[in-house]
ZAPA-923894 format. One line per 5 residues: number of its first residue (from 1); their letters; for each residue x, z, y of N, C-alpha, C, CB. Coordinates in Angstrom, 3 decimals. Glycine has a CB too. Layout:
<atoms>
NUM = A = X Z Y X Z Y X Z Y X Z Y  ...
</atoms>
This chain:
<atoms>
1 = XXXXX = 211.258 82.086 -49.278 209.932 82.086 -50.033 209.253 83.394 -50.156 210.121 81.580 -51.406  210.296 84.259 -50.685 210.115 85.803 -50.752 209.334 86.573 -49.835 211.288 86.391 -50.664  210.195 86.187 -48.582 209.724 86.876 -47.404 208.180 86.266 -47.064 210.847 86.629 -46.131  207.856 85.157 -47.082 206.713 84.618 -46.843 205.565 85.529 -47.707 206.830 83.085 -47.207  206.010 85.471 -48.979 204.989 86.106 -49.811 204.632 87.422 -49.641 205.304 86.029 -51.027
6 = XXXXX = 205.640 88.130 -49.169 205.530 89.855 -49.060 204.831 89.873 -47.721 207.190 90.866 -49.020  205.016 88.808 -46.749 204.345 88.847 -45.563 202.656 88.674 -45.921 204.988 87.655 -44.589  202.638 87.611 -46.560 201.191 87.177 -47.015 200.201 88.431 -47.726 201.417 85.914 -48.196  200.905 88.976 -48.811 200.379 89.909 -49.256 200.132 91.248 -48.556 200.940 89.993 -50.164  201.056 91.595 -47.433 200.596 92.598 -46.483 199.442 92.301 -45.663 201.603 92.910 -45.632
11 = XXXXX = 199.474 91.195 -45.258 198.191 90.498 -44.548 196.784 90.672 -45.277 198.448 88.880 -44.452  196.972 90.330 -46.670 196.020 90.323 -47.672 195.607 91.738 -47.781 196.529 89.734 -48.970  196.247 92.936 -48.030 195.992 94.159 -47.867 195.403 94.745 -46.766 196.895 94.644 -48.036  195.839 94.200 -45.489 195.174 94.885 -44.358 193.664 94.143 -44.514 196.039 94.620 -42.740  193.642 93.032 -44.689 192.275 92.392 -44.252 191.256 93.091 -45.444 192.315 90.441 -44.295
16 = XXXXX = 191.785 93.428 -46.694 190.850 93.878 -47.558 190.498 95.359 -47.131 191.367 93.743 -48.993  191.517 96.328 -46.749 191.205 97.637 -46.182 190.103 97.519 -45.180 192.427 98.262 -45.540  190.432 96.650 -44.080 189.462 96.429 -43.134 187.874 96.094 -43.291 189.975 95.520 -42.528  188.083 95.289 -44.553 186.872 95.046 -45.131 185.987 96.111 -45.650 187.094 94.265 -46.055  186.677 96.807 -46.492 186.304 97.887 -47.036 185.686 99.055 -45.960 187.475 98.298 -47.792
21 = XXXXX = 186.575 99.146 -45.171 186.158 99.916 -43.746 184.781 99.444 -43.002 187.392 99.645 -42.608  184.734 98.327 -43.219 183.616 97.599 -42.498 182.394 97.669 -43.303 183.953 96.110 -42.218  182.528 97.810 -44.734 181.331 97.844 -45.517 180.758 99.562 -45.508 181.745 97.204 -47.154  181.811 100.291 -45.317 181.351 101.590 -44.853 180.630 101.938 -43.699 182.260 102.254 -44.761  181.260 101.361 -42.684 180.439 101.449 -41.390 179.022 100.621 -41.529 181.357 100.813 -40.111
26 = XXXXX = 179.225 99.436 -42.286 177.679 98.744 -42.244 176.598 99.707 -42.794 177.584 97.309 -43.225  176.926 100.616 -43.805 175.841 101.578 -44.258 175.535 102.486 -42.949 176.364 102.542 -45.624  176.370 102.930 -42.301 175.962 103.685 -41.167 175.294 103.282 -40.257 176.757 104.106 -40.625  175.373 102.069 -40.028 174.573 101.070 -38.742 173.525 100.216 -39.717 175.893 99.725 -37.697  173.106 100.340 -40.968 172.420 99.562 -41.841 170.929 99.719 -41.253 172.649 100.028 -43.395
31 = XXXXX = 170.256 98.919 -41.895 168.889 99.312 -41.645 168.275 100.244 -42.662 168.076 98.132 -41.553  167.096 101.093 -42.242 166.763 102.141 -43.004 166.728 101.941 -44.568 165.549 102.557 -42.530  166.296 100.627 -45.125 166.304 100.653 -46.533 167.528 100.780 -47.165 165.741 99.597 -47.009  168.639 100.227 -46.687 170.138 100.334 -47.183 170.576 101.521 -46.969 171.109 99.440 -46.572  170.355 102.165 -46.019 170.877 103.693 -45.652 170.308 104.695 -46.690 170.342 104.213 -44.072
36 = XXXXX = 168.931 104.571 -46.916 168.321 105.548 -47.878 168.718 105.036 -49.114 166.770 105.718 -47.799  169.093 103.931 -49.792 169.247 103.203 -50.995 170.689 104.121 -51.324 169.338 101.310 -50.807  171.649 103.862 -50.111 172.814 104.322 -50.413 172.969 106.031 -50.533 173.660 103.714 -49.401  172.261 106.512 -49.607 171.962 108.048 -49.670 171.584 108.474 -51.082 170.749 108.457 -48.677  170.817 107.678 -51.671 170.009 108.337 -52.915 170.971 108.022 -53.957 168.402 107.693 -53.279
41 = XXXXX = 171.919 107.013 -53.940 173.117 106.924 -54.746 173.870 108.013 -54.971 173.913 106.088 -54.284  174.380 108.434 -53.591 174.968 109.530 -53.441 174.607 110.819 -53.908 175.086 109.583 -52.430  173.420 111.060 -53.776 172.811 112.291 -54.348 172.680 112.264 -55.769 171.508 112.544 -53.801  172.122 111.129 -56.373 172.386 111.065 -57.839 173.530 111.200 -58.311 172.049 110.051 -58.354  174.739 110.780 -57.932 175.896 110.750 -58.292 176.661 112.298 -58.132 176.460 109.627 -57.527
46 = XXXXX = 176.068 112.993 -57.225 176.518 114.434 -57.007 175.782 115.340 -57.686 176.488 114.848 -55.661  174.184 115.203 -58.001 173.635 116.112 -58.711 173.737 116.256 -60.175 172.551 116.040 -58.424  174.429 115.004 -60.607 174.689 114.664 -62.067 176.321 114.830 -62.276 174.138 113.024 -62.435  176.879 114.897 -61.291 178.397 115.226 -61.349 179.106 114.175 -62.101 178.697 116.623 -62.041  178.801 112.769 -61.484 179.396 111.605 -62.444 180.588 111.543 -62.478 179.078 110.322 -62.183
51 = XXXXX = 181.335 111.948 -61.336 182.841 111.744 -61.171 183.896 112.516 -62.288 183.186 112.292 -59.670  182.827 113.815 -62.889 183.887 114.711 -63.711 183.397 114.574 -65.156 183.934 116.421 -63.225  182.484 113.342 -65.529 182.022 113.604 -66.888 183.037 112.674 -67.861 180.326 113.191 -67.038  183.850 112.086 -67.361 184.936 111.331 -68.171 184.312 110.008 -68.546 185.430 112.150 -69.540  183.354 109.540 -67.856 182.775 108.197 -68.434 183.177 107.045 -67.207 180.881 108.336 -68.724
56 = XXXXX = 183.170 105.831 -67.779 183.424 104.725 -66.921 182.057 103.837 -66.607 184.549 103.848 -67.616  181.876 103.553 -65.491 180.395 103.022 -65.292 180.317 101.594 -64.938 179.651 103.788 -64.163  179.605 100.888 -65.344 178.794 99.657 -64.801 177.977 99.765 -63.763 177.996 99.131 -65.692  178.247 99.706 -62.517 177.543 100.014 -61.450 176.052 99.057 -61.437 178.546 99.786 -60.191  176.520 97.781 -61.697 175.414 96.825 -61.738 174.336 96.872 -62.786 175.954 95.606 -61.827
61 = XXXXX = 174.747 97.633 -63.978 173.939 98.035 -64.980 173.183 99.112 -64.588 174.609 98.307 -66.090  173.849 100.142 -64.057 173.136 101.329 -63.550 172.240 101.333 -62.698 173.804 102.091 -63.103  172.440 100.125 -61.477 171.504 99.878 -60.578 170.228 99.160 -61.180 172.124 99.128 -59.534  170.381 98.524 -62.341 169.119 97.691 -63.095 168.400 98.654 -63.835 169.573 96.469 -64.181  169.061 99.669 -64.243 168.184 100.973 -64.966 167.405 101.709 -63.869 169.252 102.205 -65.754
66 = XXXXX = 168.083 101.893 -62.721 167.407 102.549 -61.533 165.969 101.670 -61.309 168.495 102.491 -60.083  166.315 100.325 -61.027 165.381 99.306 -60.563 164.133 99.233 -61.652 166.191 97.837 -60.412  164.426 99.305 -62.801 163.560 99.300 -64.002 162.661 100.263 -63.965 164.229 99.426 -65.194  163.221 101.476 -63.854 162.324 102.674 -63.686 161.406 102.896 -62.696 162.980 103.663 -63.600  162.110 102.608 -61.352 161.599 102.664 -60.192 160.296 101.838 -59.774 162.586 102.386 -59.471
71 = XXXXX = 160.555 100.300 -60.561 159.698 99.480 -60.221 158.647 99.154 -61.485 160.449 98.351 -59.684  158.738 99.917 -62.306 158.009 99.929 -63.443 158.168 98.686 -64.483 156.677 100.060 -63.000  159.326 98.170 -64.324 159.636 97.048 -65.105 159.927 97.684 -66.615 160.932 96.208 -64.427  159.512 96.715 -67.591 159.704 97.257 -68.913 161.228 97.542 -69.135 159.139 96.262 -69.995  161.773 98.662 -69.360 163.265 98.840 -69.591 163.787 98.282 -70.849 163.624 100.267 -69.583
76 = XXXXX = 165.269 98.227 -70.990 165.712 97.927 -72.065 165.812 98.885 -73.514 166.764 97.549 -71.628  165.533 100.253 -72.772 165.533 101.314 -73.820 164.287 102.080 -73.716 166.738 102.263 -73.700  163.901 102.984 -74.728 162.931 104.095 -74.410 163.681 105.344 -73.677 162.217 104.605 -75.818  163.116 105.972 -73.269 163.788 107.239 -72.316 164.353 107.919 -73.552 162.574 108.389 -71.258  163.837 108.004 -74.763 164.768 108.935 -75.761 166.016 108.277 -76.359 163.915 109.419 -77.038
81 = XXXXX = 165.780 106.762 -76.308 167.224 105.788 -76.608 167.980 105.920 -75.537 167.051 104.131 -76.818  167.540 106.021 -74.387 168.604 106.388 -73.158 169.434 107.686 -73.191 167.822 106.509 -71.814  168.425 108.632 -73.657 169.080 109.936 -73.735 170.105 110.055 -74.903 168.015 111.010 -73.882  169.850 109.311 -75.951 170.723 109.538 -76.972 171.961 108.736 -76.745 170.102 109.248 -78.246  171.862 107.646 -76.041 173.129 106.802 -75.669 174.001 107.692 -74.592 172.655 105.237 -74.954
86 = XXXXX = 173.455 108.265 -73.592 174.255 109.212 -72.873 174.782 110.175 -73.569 173.637 109.776 -71.929  173.921 110.998 -74.482 174.628 112.154 -75.058 175.768 111.684 -76.065 173.578 113.097 -75.802  175.642 110.554 -76.487 176.788 110.190 -77.351 178.134 109.923 -76.743 176.447 109.044 -78.064  177.726 109.139 -75.539 178.973 108.719 -74.590 179.466 110.145 -74.059 178.496 107.597 -73.181  178.720 111.187 -73.619 179.091 112.304 -73.168 179.885 113.237 -74.297 177.892 112.885 -72.615
91 = XXXXX = 179.504 112.942 -75.496 180.097 113.673 -76.768 181.569 112.966 -76.857 179.076 113.410 -78.315  181.795 111.777 -76.943 182.806 111.062 -77.054 183.930 111.502 -76.263 182.472 109.880 -76.817  183.263 111.313 -74.771 184.113 111.542 -73.695 184.834 113.087 -73.789 183.224 111.336 -72.364  183.801 113.961 -74.346 184.359 115.323 -74.382 185.411 115.650 -75.415 183.294 116.235 -74.573  185.117 114.827 -76.500 186.143 114.754 -77.713 187.761 114.440 -77.120 185.604 113.383 -78.840
96 = XXXXX = 187.649 113.386 -76.294 188.878 113.048 -75.802 189.538 113.941 -74.964 188.798 111.964 -75.206  188.742 114.529 -73.871 189.121 115.351 -72.750 189.711 116.794 -73.578 187.679 115.607 -71.630  188.772 117.188 -74.501 189.196 118.342 -75.269 190.398 118.189 -76.040 188.201 118.732 -76.135  190.828 116.979 -76.693 192.221 116.544 -77.376 193.344 116.705 -76.277 192.190 114.871 -77.943  193.061 116.000 -75.108 193.914 115.868 -74.297 194.349 117.409 -73.582 193.380 114.810 -73.422
101 = XXXXX = 193.335 118.285 -73.060 193.525 119.592 -72.993 194.076 120.539 -73.772 192.703 119.931 -72.849  194.081 120.281 -75.298 194.375 121.125 -76.386 196.070 120.946 -76.407 193.502 120.631 -77.857  196.270 119.528 -76.196 197.786 119.189 -76.118 198.497 119.940 -74.965 198.002 117.605 -75.894  197.828 119.750 -73.762 198.459 120.328 -72.647 198.383 121.605 -72.686 198.015 119.931 -71.498  197.479 122.534 -73.411 197.328 123.861 -73.545 198.745 124.266 -74.221 195.985 124.227 -74.386
106 = XXXXX = 198.963 123.603 -75.443 200.042 123.866 -76.434 201.531 123.782 -75.574 199.934 122.660 -77.742  201.575 122.986 -74.907 202.863 122.379 -74.149 202.887 123.467 -73.300 202.801 120.819 -73.352  201.990 124.148 -72.318 202.086 125.076 -71.382 202.566 126.392 -72.052 200.801 125.191 -70.674  201.693 126.794 -73.259 201.914 128.173 -73.644 203.330 128.260 -74.283 200.780 128.673 -74.644  203.919 127.296 -74.941 205.225 127.151 -75.428 206.249 127.218 -74.379 205.344 125.944 -76.133
111 = XXXXX = 206.118 126.306 -73.272 206.840 126.623 -72.080 206.967 127.719 -71.394 206.546 126.009 -71.337  205.741 128.285 -71.450 205.671 129.672 -70.486 206.328 130.851 -71.396 203.878 130.155 -70.023  206.151 130.543 -72.671 206.696 131.701 -73.605 208.257 131.958 -73.645 206.275 131.381 -75.085  208.973 130.766 -73.173 210.305 130.788 -73.201 210.818 131.425 -71.836 210.811 129.388 -73.468  210.115 131.732 -70.980 210.483 132.711 -69.665 210.874 133.867 -69.982 209.413 133.009 -68.720
116 = XXXXX = 212.103 134.591 -69.609 212.501 135.796 -69.946 211.545 136.960 -69.918 213.492 136.032 -69.211  210.737 136.782 -68.546 209.974 137.881 -68.151 208.520 138.163 -68.973 209.734 137.652 -66.676  208.550 137.033 -69.849 206.896 136.966 -70.638 207.194 137.979 -71.854 206.308 135.071 -71.392  206.095 138.570 -71.897 205.816 139.303 -73.232 204.671 138.981 -74.057 205.675 140.651 -73.004  204.595 139.391 -75.283 203.426 139.007 -76.229 202.799 140.050 -76.792 203.801 138.187 -77.315
121 = XXXXX = 201.416 139.793 -77.303 200.688 140.624 -78.187 200.725 139.630 -79.499 199.107 141.057 -77.576  200.172 140.473 -80.641 199.891 139.557 -81.556 198.993 138.493 -81.510 199.625 140.098 -82.406  198.148 138.800 -80.885 197.170 137.856 -80.518 197.316 136.544 -80.239 196.662 138.219 -79.634  198.618 136.427 -79.335 198.874 135.369 -78.539 198.984 135.536 -77.202 198.057 134.529 -78.717  198.365 136.520 -76.823 198.173 136.826 -75.390 199.660 136.949 -74.790 197.266 138.244 -75.179
126 = XXXXX = 199.851 136.112 -73.496 201.070 136.483 -72.698 200.841 137.277 -71.490 201.778 135.300 -72.284  201.801 137.804 -71.162 201.973 138.881 -70.062 203.139 139.030 -69.316 201.813 140.086 -70.558  203.149 139.495 -68.156 204.237 139.591 -67.255 203.978 140.803 -66.524 204.400 138.391 -66.356  204.796 141.787 -66.397 204.674 143.042 -65.833 205.358 142.744 -64.276 205.471 144.252 -66.834  204.488 142.784 -63.308 205.063 142.470 -61.944 205.372 143.986 -61.492 203.934 141.565 -60.850
131 = XXXXX = 204.418 145.020 -61.635 204.641 146.241 -61.305 204.172 147.280 -62.184 204.196 146.397 -60.174  204.902 148.189 -62.548 204.368 149.144 -63.680 203.780 150.323 -63.038 205.516 149.636 -64.709  202.537 150.938 -63.367 202.249 152.245 -62.948 202.557 153.355 -63.774 201.019 152.324 -62.684  201.850 154.331 -63.635 201.938 155.416 -64.339 200.731 156.396 -64.418 202.993 156.003 -63.883  199.586 155.842 -64.251 198.289 156.408 -64.203 197.658 156.180 -65.737 197.394 155.676 -62.966
136 = XXXXX = 196.347 156.551 -65.535 195.520 156.505 -67.076 195.510 154.954 -67.717 193.680 157.016 -66.857  195.411 155.056 -68.786 195.197 153.759 -69.408 193.494 153.680 -69.886 196.328 153.623 -70.780  193.213 152.453 -69.784 191.629 152.220 -69.783 191.604 151.955 -71.607 190.990 150.547 -68.554  190.295 152.098 -72.215 190.091 151.989 -73.547 188.886 150.711 -73.681 189.643 153.537 -74.154  188.620 150.467 -74.744 187.811 149.292 -75.336 186.420 149.149 -74.411 187.420 149.619 -77.058
141 = XXXXX = 186.100 150.711 -74.230 184.613 150.656 -73.772 184.574 151.242 -72.099 183.579 151.747 -74.925  185.689 151.291 -71.484 186.118 151.838 -70.091 185.379 150.809 -69.126 187.905 151.864 -69.844  185.233 151.215 -68.073 184.742 150.605 -66.752 185.765 150.907 -65.802 183.340 151.154 -66.238  186.627 149.575 -65.388 187.585 149.685 -64.455 187.493 149.087 -63.041 188.593 149.231 -65.017  188.116 149.748 -62.129 188.144 148.889 -60.775 189.474 148.277 -60.741 187.908 149.781 -59.369
146 = XXXXX = 189.517 147.002 -60.249 190.366 146.189 -60.212 190.390 145.226 -58.895 190.232 145.597 -61.367  191.525 144.753 -58.323 191.718 143.533 -58.012 192.264 142.451 -58.763 192.264 143.609 -57.162  191.762 141.321 -58.557 192.363 140.168 -59.306 192.182 138.814 -58.872 191.921 140.173 -60.563  192.944 137.965 -59.409 193.035 136.544 -59.022 192.989 135.823 -60.281 194.317 136.183 -58.200  192.006 134.764 -60.586 192.054 134.009 -61.614 192.433 132.581 -61.177 190.829 134.114 -62.307
151 = XXXXX = 193.487 131.683 -61.955 193.706 130.622 -61.575 194.091 129.759 -62.817 194.582 130.729 -60.560  194.001 128.408 -62.480 194.440 127.561 -63.796 195.899 127.613 -63.855 193.970 125.947 -63.777  196.508 126.635 -64.605 197.811 126.572 -64.976 198.296 125.643 -63.567 198.037 125.865 -66.636  197.675 125.112 -62.918 197.983 124.407 -61.790 198.355 124.837 -60.473 197.133 123.782 -61.632  197.617 126.438 -60.626 197.478 127.290 -59.140 196.201 127.354 -58.500 198.351 126.685 -58.014
156 = XXXXX = 195.164 126.593 -59.055 193.743 126.470 -58.414 193.215 127.715 -58.670 192.776 125.319 -58.979  192.908 128.416 -57.801 191.938 129.492 -58.043 190.535 129.213 -58.521 191.807 130.182 -56.886  189.765 130.087 -59.348 188.647 129.916 -59.582 187.718 131.240 -59.409 188.679 129.342 -60.763  188.437 132.030 -59.321 187.951 133.381 -59.350 188.604 134.460 -58.580 187.946 133.773 -60.604  188.178 135.331 -57.686 188.963 136.227 -56.950 187.948 137.563 -56.543 189.598 135.393 -55.610
161 = XXXXX = 188.645 138.739 -56.600 188.041 140.130 -56.147 188.350 140.563 -54.696 188.593 141.279 -57.076  189.287 139.837 -54.177 189.747 140.397 -53.178 189.041 140.581 -51.689 190.769 139.805 -53.136  188.173 139.799 -51.712 186.938 139.991 -50.758 186.364 141.281 -50.703 185.837 139.123 -51.109  186.494 141.841 -51.935 185.565 143.035 -52.096 186.643 144.183 -52.121 184.545 142.978 -53.544  186.083 145.667 -52.287 187.115 146.725 -52.296 187.606 146.875 -53.519 186.684 147.978 -51.852
166 = XXXXX = 187.431 146.133 -54.443 187.713 146.272 -56.057 186.534 145.999 -56.769 188.197 147.724 -56.539  186.596 145.231 -57.744 185.523 144.871 -58.542 185.512 145.977 -59.686 185.673 143.358 -59.071  184.088 146.314 -60.220 184.154 147.122 -61.297 183.550 146.512 -62.494 183.571 148.337 -61.000  184.383 146.245 -63.615 184.369 145.690 -64.471 184.436 146.446 -65.904 185.166 144.921 -64.168  183.147 146.358 -66.726 183.149 147.173 -67.904 184.079 146.011 -69.014 181.322 147.626 -68.416
171 = XXXXX = 185.033 146.636 -69.495 185.684 145.994 -70.320 185.266 145.213 -71.734 186.434 146.790 -70.478  184.120 145.987 -72.215 183.368 145.273 -73.365 182.340 144.265 -72.983 182.663 146.268 -74.210  182.585 143.906 -71.724 181.590 142.537 -71.279 182.203 141.542 -70.841 180.603 142.709 -70.197  183.604 141.363 -71.134 184.385 140.326 -70.483 184.923 139.420 -71.650 185.586 140.963 -69.569  185.785 138.380 -71.557 186.385 137.710 -72.424 187.596 138.725 -73.267 186.913 136.461 -71.633
176 = XXXXX = 187.744 138.245 -74.494 188.557 139.302 -75.324 190.065 139.300 -74.563 188.671 138.814 -77.136  190.768 138.184 -74.152 191.912 138.250 -73.637 192.262 138.963 -72.337 192.208 137.139 -73.585  191.115 139.302 -71.297 191.054 139.927 -70.292 191.000 141.305 -70.470 190.177 139.499 -69.654  190.334 141.829 -71.458 190.249 143.068 -71.800 191.437 143.889 -72.517 189.204 143.055 -72.505  191.909 142.817 -73.287 193.086 143.168 -74.031 194.272 143.569 -73.167 193.464 142.045 -74.888
181 = XXXXX = 194.444 142.500 -72.133 195.510 142.462 -71.203 195.397 143.898 -70.352 195.380 141.074 -70.244  194.114 144.094 -69.620 194.017 145.141 -68.804 194.333 146.581 -69.450 192.712 145.071 -68.267  193.900 146.445 -70.992 194.048 147.665 -71.797 195.793 148.072 -71.895 193.311 147.327 -73.407  196.529 147.049 -71.651 197.921 147.333 -71.873 198.504 148.009 -70.359 198.735 145.826 -72.366  197.674 148.127 -69.349 198.045 148.438 -68.132 197.898 149.950 -68.011 197.284 147.667 -67.152
186 = XXXXX = 198.724 150.740 -67.133 198.099 151.928 -66.299 197.811 151.828 -64.901 198.916 153.027 -66.346  197.105 152.710 -64.511 196.579 152.682 -62.927 197.618 152.578 -62.256 195.802 153.887 -62.342  197.623 151.594 -61.230 198.899 151.448 -60.262 199.589 150.125 -60.755 200.039 152.837 -60.370  199.620 149.633 -61.977 200.145 148.409 -62.249 199.439 147.133 -61.871 200.354 148.399 -63.502  200.543 146.330 -61.842 200.031 144.814 -61.587 200.743 143.890 -62.675 200.453 144.233 -59.949
191 = XXXXX = 199.754 143.369 -63.406 200.163 142.417 -64.423 199.828 141.012 -63.977 199.496 142.727 -65.762  200.626 140.079 -64.449 200.139 138.873 -64.769 199.594 138.154 -66.149 200.993 138.287 -64.384  198.471 138.027 -66.235 197.978 138.100 -67.468 197.808 136.350 -67.808 196.517 139.112 -67.475  198.385 136.039 -68.873 197.982 134.510 -69.302 197.224 134.607 -70.505 199.258 133.494 -69.594  196.139 134.173 -70.454 195.141 134.085 -71.609 194.900 132.623 -72.236 193.752 134.622 -71.088
196 = XXXXX = 195.369 132.504 -73.736 195.190 131.370 -74.137 193.604 131.038 -74.389 196.035 131.250 -75.240  193.142 129.828 -74.740 191.883 129.488 -74.646 191.129 130.258 -75.619 191.725 128.123 -74.781  191.750 130.539 -76.798 190.945 131.051 -78.007 190.838 132.464 -77.629 191.653 130.831 -79.529  191.184 133.043 -76.615 190.997 134.346 -76.082 190.183 134.290 -74.877 192.263 134.994 -75.805  189.637 133.051 -74.574 188.975 132.876 -73.370 187.743 132.292 -73.697 189.709 132.101 -72.409
201 = XXXXX = 187.484 130.977 -72.944 186.233 130.229 -73.385 186.302 129.199 -74.422 185.672 129.587 -72.294  187.523 128.848 -74.859 187.597 128.163 -76.217 187.254 126.787 -75.956 186.632 128.779 -77.326  186.980 125.979 -76.889 186.703 124.543 -76.910 185.540 124.404 -76.168 186.553 123.936 -78.274  184.466 125.083 -75.825 183.234 124.917 -74.977 183.649 125.020 -73.568 182.122 125.985 -75.290  184.332 125.910 -73.023 184.749 125.982 -71.663 183.162 126.412 -70.865 185.536 124.338 -71.151
206 = XXXXX = 183.428 126.354 -69.745 181.906 126.672 -68.939 181.775 125.355 -68.247 181.860 128.117 -67.662  180.650 124.562 -68.170 180.451 123.353 -67.834 180.570 123.813 -66.338 179.128 122.614 -68.420  181.343 122.635 -65.900 181.506 122.467 -64.250 182.551 123.603 -63.794 179.897 122.721 -63.348  182.934 124.283 -64.515 183.812 125.413 -64.068 185.375 125.844 -64.670 182.957 126.538 -64.297  185.079 125.899 -66.070 186.240 126.004 -67.226 186.197 124.801 -67.948 186.068 127.232 -68.304
211 = XXXXX = 187.107 123.958 -67.980 187.182 122.802 -68.997 187.608 123.190 -70.283 188.090 121.738 -68.575  187.442 122.513 -71.278 187.433 122.950 -72.940 189.201 123.258 -72.846 186.795 121.320 -74.385  189.433 124.089 -73.834 190.983 124.686 -74.194 191.620 124.646 -72.987 191.930 123.823 -75.310  191.094 125.571 -71.835 191.648 125.866 -70.716 192.237 127.302 -70.656 190.719 125.622 -69.750  193.824 127.552 -70.640 194.237 129.015 -70.694 194.336 129.393 -68.936 195.929 129.215 -71.669
216 = XXXXX = 193.859 130.604 -69.141 193.583 131.153 -67.908 194.622 132.189 -67.493 192.252 131.718 -67.930  194.968 132.289 -66.158 196.008 133.170 -65.736 195.624 134.201 -64.542 197.165 132.295 -65.320  195.388 135.475 -64.722 194.845 136.237 -64.063 196.276 137.237 -63.533 193.614 136.846 -64.927  196.203 137.454 -62.163 197.154 138.650 -61.447 196.147 139.612 -61.288 197.947 138.300 -59.891  196.647 140.720 -61.979 195.498 142.098 -61.966 196.161 143.083 -61.638 194.742 142.574 -63.327
221 = XXXXX = 195.310 143.811 -60.527 195.990 145.271 -60.305 194.849 146.235 -60.560 196.651 145.532 -58.687  195.261 147.060 -61.378 194.619 148.204 -61.983 194.558 149.081 -61.031 195.231 148.758 -63.127  193.421 149.459 -60.388 193.058 150.370 -59.225 192.641 151.872 -59.837 191.733 149.664 -58.330  191.775 151.602 -60.741 191.103 152.982 -61.344 190.673 152.707 -62.467 189.953 153.626 -60.627  190.512 153.685 -63.651 189.495 153.843 -64.649 188.535 154.697 -64.398 189.955 154.179 -65.770
226 = XXXXX = 187.390 154.383 -64.321 186.078 155.097 -63.957 186.209 156.235 -65.327 184.451 153.867 -63.935  185.238 157.341 -64.819 184.765 158.360 -65.899 183.883 157.434 -66.934 183.776 159.709 -65.173  183.871 158.156 -68.157 183.122 157.707 -69.339 181.722 157.314 -68.733 183.025 158.895 -70.532  181.166 158.494 -68.061 179.722 158.509 -67.696 179.290 157.493 -66.366 179.363 160.094 -67.348  180.432 156.793 -65.916 180.303 155.968 -64.623 179.268 154.849 -65.172 181.897 155.283 -64.004
231 = XXXXX = 178.378 154.337 -64.158 177.378 153.390 -64.537 177.600 152.347 -63.549 175.916 153.943 -64.556  178.343 151.071 -63.763 178.625 150.129 -62.638 177.348 149.414 -62.136 179.668 149.060 -63.089  176.279 149.656 -62.843 174.944 149.260 -62.256 174.299 149.979 -61.566 174.128 148.963 -63.006  174.752 151.285 -61.138 174.082 152.244 -60.418 173.472 151.597 -59.284 174.935 153.324 -60.028  173.956 151.078 -58.327 173.658 150.322 -57.163 172.264 149.524 -57.455 174.911 149.327 -56.819
236 = XXXXX = 172.207 148.823 -58.677 170.983 148.259 -58.898 169.687 148.924 -58.864 171.064 147.771 -59.943  170.136 150.063 -59.692 169.018 151.159 -59.819 168.251 151.855 -58.666 169.586 152.214 -60.478  169.275 151.853 -57.711 168.910 152.545 -56.389 168.395 151.754 -55.344 170.013 153.191 -55.827  168.138 150.531 -55.824 167.533 149.442 -55.099 166.011 150.006 -54.634 167.479 148.041 -56.104  165.672 149.986 -53.344 164.254 150.490 -53.008 163.345 149.324 -53.121 164.136 151.135 -51.525
241 = XXXXX = 162.921 149.161 -54.437 161.815 148.181 -54.567 160.547 148.357 -53.789 161.441 148.128 -55.899  160.119 149.554 -53.964 158.654 149.951 -53.012 158.843 149.346 -51.754 158.346 151.684 -52.679  159.996 149.690 -51.128 160.143 149.388 -49.477 160.342 147.987 -49.403 161.453 150.158 -48.665  160.949 147.070 -50.450 160.902 145.798 -50.629 159.588 145.120 -50.460 161.391 145.584 -51.776  158.496 145.488 -51.382 157.443 144.877 -51.615 156.424 145.424 -50.504 157.076 145.054 -53.047
246 = XXXXX = 156.813 146.516 -49.662 155.906 146.682 -48.671 156.116 145.868 -47.577 155.854 147.915 -48.291  157.458 145.448 -47.458 157.835 144.669 -46.214 157.667 143.289 -46.527 159.281 144.920 -45.718  157.023 142.742 -47.579 157.166 141.346 -48.119 155.590 140.810 -47.406 157.351 141.278 -50.138  155.752 139.810 -46.670 154.645 139.508 -45.990 153.696 138.565 -47.070 155.093 138.774 -44.577  152.673 138.989 -47.585 152.005 138.420 -48.621 151.040 137.476 -48.123 151.413 139.383 -49.431
251 = XXXXX = 150.544 137.535 -46.761 149.700 136.565 -46.458 150.465 135.240 -46.096 148.836 137.044 -45.398  151.667 135.214 -45.955 152.263 134.051 -45.423 152.544 133.232 -46.856 153.675 134.418 -44.440  152.496 133.826 -47.743 152.822 133.010 -49.131 151.568 132.148 -49.643 153.231 134.124 -50.404  151.995 130.850 -49.868 151.096 129.962 -50.599 151.019 130.159 -51.854 151.360 128.726 -50.477  149.872 131.117 -52.408 149.435 131.291 -53.774 149.038 130.259 -54.474 148.509 132.086 -53.869
256 = XXXXX = 148.585 129.135 -53.879 148.186 128.001 -54.542 149.239 127.122 -55.313 147.560 127.246 -53.602  150.414 127.372 -54.690 151.562 126.522 -55.265 151.907 127.242 -56.573 152.916 126.408 -54.232  151.768 128.661 -56.656 152.359 129.427 -57.886 151.926 128.883 -59.305 151.906 130.956 -57.810  152.747 128.583 -59.896 152.716 128.491 -61.372 152.077 129.648 -62.101 154.078 128.348 -61.872  151.109 129.900 -62.224 150.598 131.293 -63.117 150.832 131.240 -64.563 148.978 131.560 -63.017
261 = XX = 151.114 129.923 -64.952 151.193 129.665 -66.576 152.634 129.784 -67.056 150.643 128.112 -67.017  153.561 130.176 -65.918 155.062 130.296 -66.324 155.167 131.206 -67.338 156.003 130.734 -65.218
</atoms>
């Protein structure tokens, strides 16, 4: 009897998988109305990044809401009520995510601090010396040229300068933990800098990029400390704006579409 049940379940899962695949194929081969509707659903979900908001959805109710607005049916809520409902749900979901991330950050920082190679500063910054240089040290208002890779604790890269010849970065214009870590270095050094969220983007994070309460890890190679009179924005000043506007094809621009009251 057990063998029969197992065989039956395997067949059932196979049929379900085939049915799901058939549904996907149906949309590719479906009539125009179904294809357009499915594509609009994809665009809405992608533009609002629905998969990353921490919410659960009733897709039938979502379809009813879209239908009500699209067809001019009297909706269940006013637009202001709808916005308030969504904002409340997002706030509640963010609170849950923030608490989970805060716990995860504390666990990571405690665990990482137990490594023999990890050093600390009074602010809570952690760092590891990969290679120690003997050149100049930057100060709080220095502009430095560096190579760096920024990752999350799971190793995912969110930023990197290695496609350039080195990034020019004013230390008074970056997050506190990054500036503090680089000021520990001498030219020629390579440090692994672990920045707690309170020295980075804190509870707010950066929407779509840095989640709340996220520690950041930077592998930094300090290439050069620039002279105090170095201007990292000099290239922007040198742009030939006169030539740019001379080359603009003014006759091809549809000035009727320009919003002059912007």
